[in-house]
C-alpha positions, 0 to 999 in steps of 0.5 A: 139128261144122261147120268154119267157112270161116275162123277169123276174119272182119274187117269193114272194111279201114280202118285198124282192119281193117288193124291187126287183120289185121297183129296176127293175122298176128303172133300166128300167127292168119293164117286170116282174111278181111277183108270191105270194101264199097269197092274199096280199103282206107282206110275213112274215107280211101277214102270221104271225098275232099272238097276240103281233107280232111286229118287233124287229128292230127299225121302222126307220131301218125296212123300205126301205131307199128310202121310209121312213114312217112317219106313225109309231106309235111306235119305234117298229112297230106292225105287222099290221103297217108293213103289211100296209106299204107293201100295201103302197109300192105296191100301190105307186110304182104301183106293184099291176098289176104285182103281181099274188096273190093266186098262189103258185110256185111248181117248176122251171126248167131251159131250157138249149136249150132256156136259160130260166126258166119254172115255174110251178104254182099250177093251172097246168100252166107253166110261162116262164121267162129269169131270175128268182129271189127267193124272198121267205123270211126266216120266212114263212114256219112253223117248226112243232115239231117232237113230238110223238102224235102231230097230236092226240091232241083232242083240238085246235092246231095252230102254231104261224105262222098260228094263228086262230083268231076265237079261243077265249082263255079266260078261257082256259087251254093253252099249248105253246111249244117253247120259241123263238122269237114268243113265247116271244111276244105271251106269255105275250099277252095271259097270262092275259086272259087264265085260265092256261098257261103252257110253255114248254121250251127246250132252254131258250132265252136271253131276253132284255128290249125293248125301245118300246114307242109310237111316239109322234105327235112331233116326227112324225112331225119331220119325215116329215121334210126335213132331219129329217128322215135321222137323225132318220135312222142314229141313228137307224142304228147305234143302230142296228149295235152296238147291233147285227151286231158288237157283233155277227160278231166281237165277238172275238175283241169286248168287248161289246159283252162279257158283254152282258150276264151280262146285260141279267142276271141283267135283269133276276134278276130284272124281275123274282122273283122266283130263281128256275124259274129264273134259268130255264130261264137263258141260258148257252150260250153266247148272240148272239148264237141264236136270242135273244128276246126283250120284256118288260113283257115276263120275268115278265109273269112267276111271274103270278100264272096262268103261269107254266114253264116246262123244263122237256123234252116232251115225247109225246102229248096225246089227252088231253095234253102234257106228259113229260118224268118224267111221268107228264101230263099237261092237255090243251084245246089249244096247241100252237106251237111256234116252229119257221120256217124252216130257214136253211132247204135246201128244204125250200130255196126256198120253191119250187123245182129248177132244174138248168143246166143239171138237177142239183137239187138246194137242192141236190147241197147244201146238197152235197156242203154245203150252199154257194152262191156267195155274197149270191146271185148266185150259179154255175150251176143255170144260170139266177137264183138269190136269195135275202136271200142266204147263207152268204148274211145276216149280221144280221142287218135290213132285209131291208138292205139285200134286198137293197144290194142284189137287187142292186147286181142282177140289176147290173147283169141284166143291164150288161146282157142287155148291152151285149145282153146276154141271159145267166148269170152264176156266175163262179165256181172260183168266188163262191169258192173264196167267200166261202173261204173268208167266211170260213177264216173270220168266226172264229171271229163270236160269233157262233164259241165260245164253248158255242154256241154248247148248243144254239140249234139255227136255225142259224146253218144248218145240217153241223154245219155251220152258214151261216151269212155273217161275215161283217158289213152292210156297207161292204155288201152294198159297195160290192154289188156296187163293185163286179167284173162283170167278176165274172159272165159269160155272153153269148147269 
C-alpha cells in the first residue's frame, strides 16, 4: 500500500485555501500542503491590483468570523488591505510553512487502486495525497474577449486582472472594453488623468451608491472592545442579507426586490446629466440578474468632457484603436480589457484538469450532466475530492460565509473518515440527485428566472442556461453544513 506524501492537498492560497488550512488544523488534521501559483497568499486580492480595487461587501462581513480585524480603514476595504489581511491570517495561524508558492497545479488523477490523488505540478513532479481540496476562487482567471484583432493592437493591452503598474496613463488615449464590476471601480480612477477615455459597453450595469466612509479612530477602538466586533458584524451581515441574498433568492415573494430598479433609476437621474447617456446606462433587466455595481462616482464620471460611452457593437480591434459596426474607429494608446473572469466555465472550475474514478473527466462530467454538486462540495465518481466554490453552494452573501460553511462540511467528512479508518470517501449518487432535485424545485423564486434576466448577459448563467447559485439564505446553508447526514457519503477502506 502506497503511503501518500500528505493526508490532504489544498489547491490555492486565497481565502478559501487559508480557511481550509485553518479548519484542518483546528480539527487535528494538520498533515496538509497548500499549493499556490502566486508568490504570496490572497488569491483574488493577490492577482487583482487595478486602480480603485475594493471589496463590494462591507469590511465587517468580508472576513473570517473567528478572525475579525480591527485594522480596516474604511467601511469597504481597499484591495491592499485585503491582501494584508490574507498575509496576517497566514502568519497568525502558521500556515506559511505548509504553503508551496510559485507552483502551479496542472492536473490531478485519482488512483483507484491506492485510493489517493496524484497531483502534477509545473515542475514536472507529482505530489500525492489521500484527499484533495479545490480552493481555487472564481475571480482569478481572466476572461479574454472574443473580438477579431484583439491581439493586433499596437499599443499597450492589459486586463484589469493583470494590471501593469509600470504603465503611466497620464495624457493617454485609453479605451476600456466592458462595464462590469471591475470597470465600475477602475473607470472613475483613471478618467481624471487620461487625455481621452472611451468606454465600450455591451450591457449596462445597475449601479448604486456605496456607503464607503473612513472608519474613525472611535469606531476602530470599538472594534477592539469585547463584543464590539460582534455587533458590527451582525449589522453588516444583516445589511448584506437584505440587499442581495433575500432579494435575489426570494424575488417572487420579496417586495423590496421589486422596488430596487426604481432606486437605481433615481440614482441615475441624480448622477448623469445628459439624458441620452443616461438612457444608454439604464439596464433593461431587473436588479440582481447580474452582479450590480456599488460606487459613488462611476455614473457621474460620464459627465466629464474627456469620457465617451460607446454602445455600438465592436466590429474589430485594429492596430491603432477599436472599430465599431457603424464604421467608426476610436483611436487609442492603451486598451484595457475589463471583461471579467471565467466563472461558470467547466474548464476553469477548477483551473486544473481532474480525472476521477475509472478515468472520469471532471469537466466532461459537468458538460454532460450540467453543473451540480452535493451541497456545492462533492460530486459522485470523484472520491476524496472536495471543492469550496462548487455549483449550488454559494448563496450570494459574503464569500467568507461560503468558505466557513463549505470547509465545515469538508472537515466533518474527513473527521468521520479518520474515525472509521476510511481511505475512500465518496458522495452517493442518490444524495447528489436528491440535492440537485431540491435546487431545481426551489429555483423558481430566484430573480434569475424572471423574463428580463434573459437580457442581462450575466456570468451567473452557464452554457446550459442554469444559474447555479444556492436558493437559500446564509443561515440555512450554515445550518446544513452542520446537519447534513454523513450517510450521504460512502466511507470505505
